[in-house]
C-alpha positions as CSV (number, residue, x, y, z in Angstrom):
1,M,17.3,22.3,-1.9
2,S,13.4,21.3,-1.9
3,E,13.8,19.9,-5.4
4,I,16.6,17.6,-4.1
5,I,14.5,16.4,-0.8
6,G,11.5,16.2,-3.1
7,L,13.3,14.1,-5.5
8,T,14.7,11.7,-3.1
9,L,11.4,11.3,-1.5
10,V,9.9,10.4,-4.9
11,S,12.8,8.0,-5.4
12,I,12.3,6.4,-2.2
13,G,8.5,5.9,-3.2
14,L,9.2,4.6,-6.5
15,L,11.8,1.9,-4.8
16,F,8.9,1.0,-2.3
17,D,6.4,0.7,-5.2
18,F,8.7,-1.5,-6.8
19,F,9.1,-3.8,-3.9
20,G,5.1,-3.7,-3.6
21,C,4.5,-4.7,-7.3
22,F,7.4,-7.3,-6.7
23,G,5.7,-8.6,-3.9
24,L,2.6,-9.2,-5.9
25,I,4.1,-11.3,-8.4
26,R,6.1,-13.4,-6.0
27,F,3.7,-14.1,-3.0
28,P,1.6,-17.4,-3.2
29,D,-1.9,-16.3,-2.2
30,V,-4.3,-13.4,-2.3
31,F,-3.8,-12.8,1.6
32,N,0.1,-12.5,1.2
33,R,-0.2,-10.3,-1.9
34,L,-2.6,-8.2,0.0
35,Q,0.1,-7.5,2.3
36,A,2.5,-6.3,-0.3
37,A,0.0,-3.9,-1.9
38,T,-1.1,-2.6,1.3
39,K,2.3,-1.8,3.1
40,C,4.7,-1.4,0.2
41,V,2.6,0.4,-2.4
42,T,0.5,2.6,0.0
43,L,3.9,3.8,1.6
44,G,5.6,4.1,-1.6
45,T,2.9,6.2,-2.9
46,C,2.6,8.3,0.2
47,F,6.4,9.1,-0.3
48,I,5.6,10.0,-4.0
49,L,3.0,12.5,-2.8
50,V,5.0,13.8,0.0
51,G,7.8,14.3,-2.2
52,T,5.5,15.9,-5.1
53,F,4.5,18.3,-2.2
54,V,8.1,19.3,-1.1
55,Y,9.1,19.6,-4.6
56,L,6.2,21.7,-6.0
57,G,5.4,23.5,-2.9
58,P,2.2,24.7,-1.3
59,G,0.5,25.5,-4.7
60,A,-2.4,23.8,-6.3
61,I,-1.1,20.7,-7.2
62,G,0.6,20.3,-3.7
63,I,-2.4,20.6,-2.0
64,K,-4.0,18.2,-4.4
65,A,-1.2,15.8,-3.7
66,L,-1.9,15.9,-0.1
67,I,-5.4,15.6,-0.3
68,A,-4.8,12.5,-2.7
69,L,-2.4,11.2,0.4
70,A,-5.0,11.1,3.0
71,F,-7.2,9.7,0.7
72,I,-4.8,6.7,0.0
73,V,-4.0,6.3,3.6
74,V,-7.8,5.9,4.7
75,T,-9.2,3.9,1.9
76,T,-6.5,1.5,1.0
77,P,-6.2,-0.6,4.4
78,T,-10.3,-0.6,4.3
79,A,-10.2,-1.9,1.0
80,A,-7.6,-4.7,1.7
81,H,-9.5,-5.7,5.0
82,A,-12.6,-6.0,3.0
83,I,-10.9,-8.0,0.1
84,S,-9.2,-10.4,2.7
85,R,-12.4,-11.0,4.7
86,A,-14.4,-11.5,1.4
87,S,-12.1,-13.9,0.1
88,H,-11.9,-15.9,3.0
89,A,-15.5,-16.1,3.4
90,A,-15.6,-17.3,-0.2
91,G,-13.3,-20.1,0.6
92,V,-10.1,-19.0,-1.0
93,E,-7.5,-21.4,0.3
94,L,-4.3,-20.1,2.1
95,D,-1.0,-21.2,1.2
96,E,0.4,-24.4,3.0
97,S,3.2,-22.6,4.3
98,T,0.7,-20.0,6.2
99,V,1.0,-20.3,10.0
100,V,-1.9,-18.4,11.7
101,D,-5.6,-18.0,10.3
102,K,-7.1,-15.2,12.3
103,Y,-10.3,-15.4,10.5
104,A,-11.0,-19.1,11.0
105,E,-10.2,-18.3,14.5
106,E,-13.1,-15.6,15.0
107,K,-15.6,-18.1,13.6
108,D,-14.7,-20.6,16.3
């Protein structure tokens, strides 16, 4: 039973990763692409790692999957925030369809 649940979680994770990669290709600017990368890919990778833990059990590889999950959950949003702030500070233009620019509001 745990094999079926594990494979289902891995499949859901792969689906999220696919949509995140698709968003990296389709979105117009770096800020929108970061949205796809941080939300979809992080969630997808977490599903894959949880599925790995469920499938393999609490052995050495399962524990490593949980440690990697904790590392990804902490570092990915932090890195995306740093990249977006640095891009805005460097003057990277937002897409013309962007409605709100919170970083510009902070400068005022």
